[in-house]
C-alpha positions in Angstrom: 0.1 0.3 0.0 3.0 2.6 0.7 4.5 2.0 -2.5 1.0 2.5 -4.4 0.8 6.0 -2.3 3.7 6.7 -3.6 2.6 6.1 -6.9 -0.4 8.3 -6.4 1.5 11.2 -5.3 3.3 11.2 -8.5 0.3 11.1 -10.4 -1.0 14.1 -8.1 2.2 16.0 -8.6 2.0 15.4 -12.1 -1.9 16.9 -12.8 -1.7 19.2 -10.2 -2.9 21.9 -12.4 -5.7 19.5 -14.2 -7.3 18.5 -11.1 -8.6 21.8 -9.9 -10.1 22.4 -13.4 -11.7 18.9 -13.4 -13.2 19.6 -10.2 -14.4 23.3 -10.8 -16.5 21.7 -13.7 -17.8 19.1 -11.2 -19.0 22.1 -9.2 -20.4 23.7 -12.2 -22.7 20.7 -12.5 -23.5 20.2 -9.1 -24.9 23.6 -9.0 -26.9 23.3 -12.3 -28.1 19.5 -12.0 -27.8 18.9 -7.7 -31.1 21.0 -7.0 -33.1 17.7 -9.0 -32.2 15.7 -5.6 -34.7 17.6 -3.5 -37.2 17.8 -6.2 -37.3 13.8 -6.3 -37.7 13.1 -2.7 -40.6 10.5 -1.3 -42.2 9.5 1.5 -41.4 5.9 0.7 -41.6 3.9 3.9 -43.3 0.9 1.9 -43.3 -2.1 3.9 -41.8 -5.4 3.1 -44.0 -7.5 0.6 -45.6 -10.4 2.3 -46.3 -8.2 5.5 -49.8 -7.5 7.0 -49.0 -3.9 6.1 -48.2 -4.2 2.5 -51.2 -6.5 2.0 -53.2 -3.9 3.8 -52.0 -0.8 1.2 -52.4 -3.2 -1.7 -55.8 -3.9 -1.1 -56.9 0.2 -0.5 -54.6 1.3 -3.7 -54.7 -1.3 -5.9 -57.9 -3.6 -5.9 -61.1 -1.4 -6.1 -59.7 1.2 -8.3 -61.6 4.3 -6.2 -58.1 5.5 -4.5 -54.6 5.5 -6.1 -51.3 5.9 -4.9 -50.9 9.1 -7.0 -54.3 10.3 -6.2 -55.7 14.0 -4.7 -58.3 13.9 -2.3 -60.8 16.3 -1.5 -62.2 15.9 1.9 -65.5 17.7 3.0 -66.8 16.8 6.5 -69.6 18.2 8.9 -68.5 19.7 12.1 -70.9 21.5 13.6 -72.9 18.3 14.5 -76.0 19.7 12.7 -78.4 16.8 11.7 -78.3 14.6 14.7 -77.7 10.8 14.5 -79.7 10.2 11.1 -77.4 12.5 9.3 -76.3 11.3 5.8 -73.6 13.6 4.0 -75.0 11.9 0.7 -78.3 13.6 1.4 -77.2 17.0 2.1 -77.6 19.4 -0.8 -74.5 21.5 0.5 -72.3 18.7 0.2 -73.9 18.0 -3.5 -73.2 21.8 -4.3 -69.4 21.7 -2.9 -68.7 18.7 -4.9 -70.1 20.1 -8.2 -68.2 23.5 -7.6 -64.8 21.5 -7.3 -65.7 19.8 -10.0 -66.3 22.7 -12.4 -63.5 24.5 -10.6 -60.9 22.1 -11.2 -62.0 20.8 -14.7 -60.3 17.7 -14.5 -61.8 14.1 -13.9 -62.9 13.5 -10.3 -64.9 10.7 -8.7 -67.2 11.4 -6.1 -70.4 10.0 -4.5 -72.7 12.0 -6.9 -70.8 11.9 -10.0 -70.8 8.1 -9.4 -74.5 7.9 -8.8 -76.1 5.0 -10.3 -73.0 2.4 -9.5 -72.5 0.1 -6.9 -73.4 2.2 -4.1 -72.3 -0.1 -1.3 -68.8 0.2 -3.0 -68.9 4.0 -3.0 -70.1 4.4 0.4 -67.2 2.1 1.4 -64.6 4.1 -0.3 -66.0 7.5 -0.4 -68.0 8.2 2.4 -67.1 7.7 6.4 -68.8 5.0 8.4 -70.3 8.0 10.5 -71.9 9.2 7.6 -70.5 13.0 8.2 -67.5 12.9 6.1 -67.4 12.6 2.2 -64.1 12.3 -0.2 -63.6 13.3 -3.9 -60.6 11.2 -5.5 -58.4 13.1 -8.4 -56.9 10.4 -10.0 -53.4 11.5 -11.4 -49.9 12.8 -11.0 -50.0 16.7 -9.6 -46.9 16.9 -7.9 -45.7 20.0 -6.5 -46.3 23.7 -8.4 -48.3 26.8 -8.1 -50.9 24.8 -9.6 -51.3 22.7 -6.5 -52.0 25.9 -4.8 -54.6 27.1 -7.1 -56.5 23.5 -6.5 -56.5 24.0 -2.8 -57.8 27.5 -3.3 -60.5 26.4 -5.4 -61.6 23.8 -2.8 -61.3 26.5 -0.2 -63.5 29.0 -2.2 -66.2 26.1 -2.5 -66.6 25.9 1.0 -69.1 28.8 1.3 -70.0 27.4 5.1 -66.9 26.9 6.9 -68.4 27.4 10.4 -70.2 24.4 9.6 -68.1 22.5 7.0 -64.3 21.9 6.9 -63.0 21.7 3.6 -59.4 20.1 2.7 -57.1 18.8 -0.3 -54.1 16.5 0.3 -52.3 13.8 -1.3 -49.1 11.7 -1.1 -47.1 14.1 -3.6 -48.4 17.1 -1.7 -46.9 15.6 1.5 -43.9 14.7 -0.2 -43.5 18.4 -1.6 -43.7 19.6 2.1 -41.7 17.1 3.1 -38.7 18.1 1.0 -39.3 21.9 1.9 -39.1 20.6 5.5 -35.9 18.7 4.8 -34.3 21.7 3.3 -35.1 23.8 6.4 -33.7 21.1 8.9 -30.6 21.0 6.4 -30.4 24.7 6.9 -30.7 24.9 10.8 -28.3 21.7 11.4 -25.3 23.2 9.2 -25.7 26.7 10.9 -24.9 24.5 14.3 -22.4 21.9 13.1 -20.2 23.7 10.9 -19.0 26.4 13.1 -18.5 23.8 15.8 -16.2 21.7 13.3 -14.3 24.8 12.3 -13.3 26.0 15.8 -12.1 22.2 16.2 -10.2 21.9 13.2 -8.7 25.9 13.9 -7.7 24.3 17.3 -5.7 21.5 15.8 -4.4 22.7 12.5 -3.6 26.5 14.1 -3.1 27.9 10.7 -5.7 30.4 8.5 -4.1 29.5 5.3 -4.5 25.7 5.6 -8.2 26.3 6.6 -9.1 27.6 3.2 -8.3 24.0 2.2 -11.3 22.7 4.4 -13.2 25.7 3.2 -12.8 24.7 -0.3 -13.0 20.7 0.1 -16.9 20.8 2.1 -18.6 22.9 -0.7 -17.2 20.5 -3.4 -17.7 17.5 -1.7 -21.7 18.5 -1.3 -22.2 19.8 -4.4 -20.3 16.5 -5.8 -22.8 14.4 -3.8 -25.7 16.2 -4.6 -24.7 15.8 -8.5 -24.5 12.2 -8.2 -27.4 11.9 -6.0 -29.5 13.9 -8.2 -28.8 11.8 -11.4 -29.6 8.8 -9.2 -32.7 9.9 -7.7 -34.3 9.1 -11.0 -34.0 5.4 -10.3 -33.5 4.8 -6.6 -36.4 6.7 -4.5 -34.8 8.3 -1.5 -36.9 8.8 1.2 -37.4 12.5 2.7 -35.2 12.1 5.6 -32.2 11.3 3.5 -30.6 14.9 2.9 -30.0 15.5 6.4 -27.9 12.1 7.2 -26.3 12.6 3.5 -25.3 16.0 4.2 -24.1 15.4 8.0 -22.1 12.6 6.8 -20.1 14.9 4.2 -19.5 17.5 7.1 -18.4 15.2 9.8 -16.2 13.4 7.2 -14.9 16.4 5.2 -13.6 17.9 8.6 -12.3 14.5 10.3 -10.4 14.0 7.1 -9.0 17.5 6.4 -7.8 17.3 9.8 -5.5 14.4 9.0 -4.3 15.9 5.9 -3.3 19.5 7.3 -2.2 18.3 10.6 0.3 16.1 8.7 1.3 19.1 6.6 1.4 21.1 9.2 4.1 18.9 10.9 6.1 18.7 8.0 6.2 22.7 7.7 7.6 23.2 11.3 10.0 20.7 11.0 11.4 22.6 8.1 10.8 20.1 5.7 10.5 20.9 1.5 6.7 21.5 0.3 7.0 18.3 -1.7 8.3 16.4 1.1 5.4 17.3 3.3 2.8 16.8 0.6 3.9 13.3 0.0 3.6 12.3 3.8 0.3 13.8 3.3 -0.5 11.7 0.6 1.4 8.4 1.6 0.6 8.6 5.2 -2.7 10.6 5.6 -4.2 9.9 2.3 -3.8 6.1 3.2 -5.6 6.4 6.4 -8.5 8.4 4.3 -9.0 5.9 1.8 -8.8 3.1 4.2 -11.7 5.0 6.5 -13.6 6.0 3.4 -14.0 2.6 1.6 -14.5 0.7 5.0 -17.5 3.5 5.8 -18.9 3.2 2.1 -19.0 -0.8 2.4 -21.0 -0.7 5.5 -23.7 1.8 4.1 -23.6 -0.3 1.1 -24.6 -3.4 3.2 -28.0 -1.8 4.0 -29.1 -2.7 0.6 -29.3 -6.2 1.7 -32.3 -5.3 3.8 -35.4 -6.2 2.0 -36.7 -2.5 2.8 -36.2 -0.2 -0.1 -36.1 3.2 2.2 -33.0 1.4 4.1 -31.7 0.4 0.6 -31.8 3.5 -1.0 -30.7 5.4 2.3 -27.7 3.1 2.2 -26.4 3.5 -1.3 -26.9 7.2 -0.9 -24.7 7.5 2.0 -21.9 5.7 0.2 -22.0 8.0 -2.8 -21.9 10.7 -0.1 -18.5 9.2 1.6 -16.9 8.3 -1.9 -17.4 11.9 -2.8 -15.8 13.3 0.4 -13.2 11.0 0.0 -12.3 11.7 -3.9 -12.2 15.5 -3.1 -10.0 15.0 -0.1 -7.4 12.4 -1.8 -7.4 14.5 -5.0 -8.1 18.2 -4.6 -6.4 19.0 -1.2 -2.8 17.7 -2.3 -3.1 19.6 -5.6 -3.7 22.9 -4.2 -0.9 22.4 -1.7 1.5 21.7 -4.5 0.2 24.5 -6.3 0.5 27.3 -3.8 3.3 26.3 -1.3 4.3 29.8 -0.4 0.3 30.7 0.5 0.0 27.5 2.7 3.3 27.7 4.5 3.0 30.9 5.4 2.9 31.5 9.3 2.9 34.8 11.1 4.9 35.4 13.9 4.1 37.4 17.1 6.3 40.7 16.8 6.0 41.2 20.4 7.7 38.3 21.2 10.3 37.7 18.4 12.0 41.2 19.0 13.9 43.0 16.4 14.2 39.8 14.6 11.3 40.3 12.6 8.9 37.5 11.0 11.1 34.6 10.7 12.2 34.4 14.6 14.4 37.3 15.9 17.8 36.9 17.8 17.6 39.6 20.2 16.4 38.7 24.0 16.3 35.0 22.9 17.1 33.0 26.1 18.6 30.2 23.4 21.3 33.0 22.3 22.0 33.9 26.0 22.9 30.4 26.7 24.9 30.4 23.4 27.1 33.2 24.5 27.4 31.9 28.1 28.8 28.8 26.7 31.1 30.8 24.8 32.5 32.9 27.4 33.0 30.0 29.5 34.9 28.0 27.2 36.9 31.0 26.0 37.8 31.4 29.5 40.0 28.5 30.2 42.3 29.7 27.7 45.2 27.7 25.5 44.5 24.5 23.7 41.4 23.9 26.4 39.4 26.5 25.1 40.3 26.5 21.2 38.9 22.4 21.6 35.7 23.9 23.5 35.1 26.3 20.9 34.7 23.7 18.0 31.2 22.4 19.3 30.4 25.7 20.1 30.9 26.5 16.6 29.0 23.7 15.7 26.2 24.8 18.0 26.2 28.3 16.8 25.6 27.3 13.4 22.9 24.4 14.3 21.3 27.6 16.1 21.4 30.0 13.3 19.8 27.1 10.9 17.0 26.7 13.4 16.5 30.4 13.8 16.0 30.9 9.8 13.7 28.3 10.1 11.8 29.3 13.1 12.5 26.1 15.0 14.1 26.6 18.2 11.8 26.8 21.2 11.5 30.7 22.2 10.3 33.3 20.2 8.1 31.6 17.2 4.5 31.8 18.2 2.4 29.9 15.0 -1.4 30.8 14.6 
């Protein structure tokens, strides 16, 4: 594996100018087609085949034909208690006129008790009238989905109810519920990100202690999210994702992006503080931390893909979507992050110094008021006081120490004045 990672580093170094361009194209595609993922969410909590719940859904939606999974339903209910125990909404002139007004206003094909008058009355009573005879429904077969026309349909139903103090009227469908759930998922995602992202950034800043390196995380996170949304949006035409999946996928992406950025950037920072060349620092990032990212990402992706073996469709979709999210984040972190570190070494290696502790030596690390410097001078004075050959012999290691000290001072490695942020 280390040999493969060394070869991979050579590939990253050779293509470091191309990798950011590729990810910029992916970001553009994600912005354009990624939001389609939110429009294709469904409340897909269907039970496994053969279970009592699955059988009841089949009997209700598929057998008799009065109700359909994609049908919209208009409901009218007598709520004031009028008519007494003998009240029957099918004999109420207001209910008949209400359904007629709705049919004329919607101008579509509807199924209600009055439009089907003359057919099997027992079947109509079973599916279109409640057991207490105070509620009736109108079924509107067809897919209406989301959009302004759904709001217009609801407005038509509300206007047809001219006695809201006595009757309650409403309109609903599984599609409309999915639309509201999708909007709620987007709102929940926004609230979640507003809390989790700042906390994750604080932890990352505490460990990395470099503002330029923090920019890597700022770039990797949105790139990973848009990449995942692009793939999820394309696959949502064949995979039915439940409406709670965006919060799960985005939380997974945010958590793993900051976790993997912490691995990569802390390793790079260690190399910078040790005074190593930029290529050597990035090589360590790819070979060691990159190996950890790959193993971690593949392990989690395989674990989520194991959900595809369950006989429940929404669990299968959740596992596949989470695996897509993890692989997207992993690819961004092991390609884009090292490429940026190779392209802009001066920017990412820049580390400000605290002038009040550096003395007049400036940003690299001063020599005035430096305790290490004072110790060196003291050792020189002691060794020089012995005179003769002993003093000259002692001066040789002191000269080596002085050269080593000046080298470390130029790199900012000695223990005193340098403060890293």
